C-alpha positions, -999 to 999 in steps of 0.1 A, spaced: -158 100 -134 -147 93 -98 -160 57 -100 -141 52 -132 -108 58 -113 -114 27 -92 -120 6 -124 -90 21 -140 -68 11 -111 -82 -24 -109 -78 -29 -146 -42 -18 -143 -36 -43 -116 -55 -70 -135 -32 -64 -166 -2 -76 -145 15 -42 -142 25 -49 -106 41 -82 -115 21 -99 -88 0 -129 -99 -20 -129 -67 -30 -92 -72 -40 -99 -108 -60 -130 -98 -80 -111 -72 -85 -81 -95 -101 -104 -120 -128 -117 -96 -164 -108 -104 -168 -97 -68 -135 -78 -69 -149 -46 -54 -159 -67 -23 -122 -77 -20 -108 -43 -29 -133 -19 -15 -129 14 -32 -132 48 -15 -127 77 -38 -118 112 -25 -124 143 -46 -103 173 -44 -128 191 -22 -121 165 6 -84 171 7 -86 193 38 -74 191 74 -104 168 80 -92 142 56 -74 120 82 -106 117 103 -127 110 72 -104 82 59 -100 67 93 -137 65 97 -141 49 63 -114 23 71 -127 14 105 -162 10 91 -148 -12 63 -128 -35 85 -146 -67 91 -167 -61 60 -141 -64 33 -106 -79 28 -88 -48 17 -94 -12 7 -84 12 -21 -81 48 -12 -81 67 -45 -72 103 -50 -78 112 -87 -68 149 -83 -34 141 -67 -9 139 -96 24 156 -87 50 147 -61 42 178 -41 5 168 -41 14 133 -28 35 148 -1 7 171 10 -16 140 9 7 121 32 9 151 56 -29 153 58 -35 116 62 -8 111 89 -21 136 114 -26 121 148 -50 92 140 -45 56 131 -25 63 99 12 70 104 43 76 83 79 66 88 111 74 68 119 40 52 150 52 34 181 31 37 213 49 47 231 35 17 201 36 -6 189 59 -34 199 94 -23 177 111 -49 145 100 -33 127 101 0 111 67 8 81 68 30 64 39 47 28 44 57 9 21 81 -26 19 95 -34 7 130 -63 -17 126 -93 -15 149 -86 -49 164 -58 -31 183 -35 -61 175 -23 -55 140 -11 -27 117 -14 -28 80 15 -18 57 2 5 30 10 0 -7 12 34 -24 7 39 -61 13 70 -81 23 79 -117 56 96 -107 91 91 -121 104 85 -86 82 55 -81 92 20 -92 75 8 -124 54 -18 -105 39 10 -84 35 36 -112 -3 33 -115 -25 57 -136 -41 71 -104 -27 79 -70 -39 54 -45 -33 37 -12 -41 0 -10 -41 -20 23 -52 -52 40 -79 -47 66 -78 -81 82 -56 -104 102 -26 -125 89 -35 -150 62 -20 -184 53 -4 -176 19 28 -163 34 34 -194 54 27 -216 24 52 -196 3 79 -199 29 72 -236 37 70 -228 74 52 -204 97 64 -168 96 76 -157 131 54 -125 134 69 -104 162 52 -72 174 68 -40 162 90 -20 184 89 12 163 69 44 168 32 43 164 31 6 155 48 -5 188 32 -37 201 13 -44 169 19 -72 144 23 -62 108 1 -75 80 2 -66 43 -15 -74 10 2 -108 9 -21 -118 38 -52 -115 16 -70 -149 14 -70 -162 -21 -90 -195 -20 -61 -211 -39 -47 -245 -30 -11 -248 -16 5 -259 -49 -11 -230 -68 0 -205 -41 36 -218 -44 34 -216 -82 20 -180 -81 47 -170 -56 76 -183 -78 61 -167 -110 55 -134 -92 91 -133 -80 103 -139 -116 79 -113 -131 87 -86 -106 124 -92 -111 120 -89 -148 100 -57 -146 125 -41 -123 158 -53 -136 166 -21 -154 145 2 -132 167 27 -113 139 31 -88 135 -6 -81 145 -1 -45 111 16 -39 93 -16 -45 103 -30 -11 73 -40 11 80 -13 37 79 15 12 47 32 2 59 62 -17 92 73 -32 93 110 -36 119 136 -45 141 145 -15 128 181 -19 95 168 -4 110 161 30 100 195 45 64 190 33 61 157 52 82 166 83 51 169 105 39 135 94 73 119 101 74 135 135 40 121 143 49 86 132 
């Protein structure tokens, strides 16, 4: 049952639900679990030791795989997601920041999670997925998961922009001095023309999926989870640590 959660998530991505052509392309690969290494955590593991367990799994995976899926099949409600964030962001490499905009959606708390990579030079922005009404449609996956890049910057972003991205070290909190990477940095083995085509198509598809979504703001790169504002107290310790 636990292994099926990983297949369910990848099938959801492959079906184009995120709107991202790159994600769908990689999810279709025969060796997709090499690219999206799954780690599935049962309810019994959701203890105070979770942060150390997850950090060890990610450090071991870095250098062996391109990205990781952290899947939590028993986490289904907003309160459970908040408790998960609190347990994950507990003094280790994983951290959490309040990513809400001052003039943004006042009904949700937007959390940005990051993971300091073991190369001590980069941190990875975490994409969160959960089947919650407060999440944007492109993140409303059938299972709760965190997906993140485990390697250095890739070339796709530079190709999309038509010029090198000026990657400056962060000056915020736990990520200070580290350069951000995200899932767009995944190598795709695509030629430049195809990368540009996929980027343009992705922008159109995401825009179409979110055009009437009142939670569209939560699809921003820096946001991992959009939760009800009532969850703020539950994640207060994680925010303080970030």
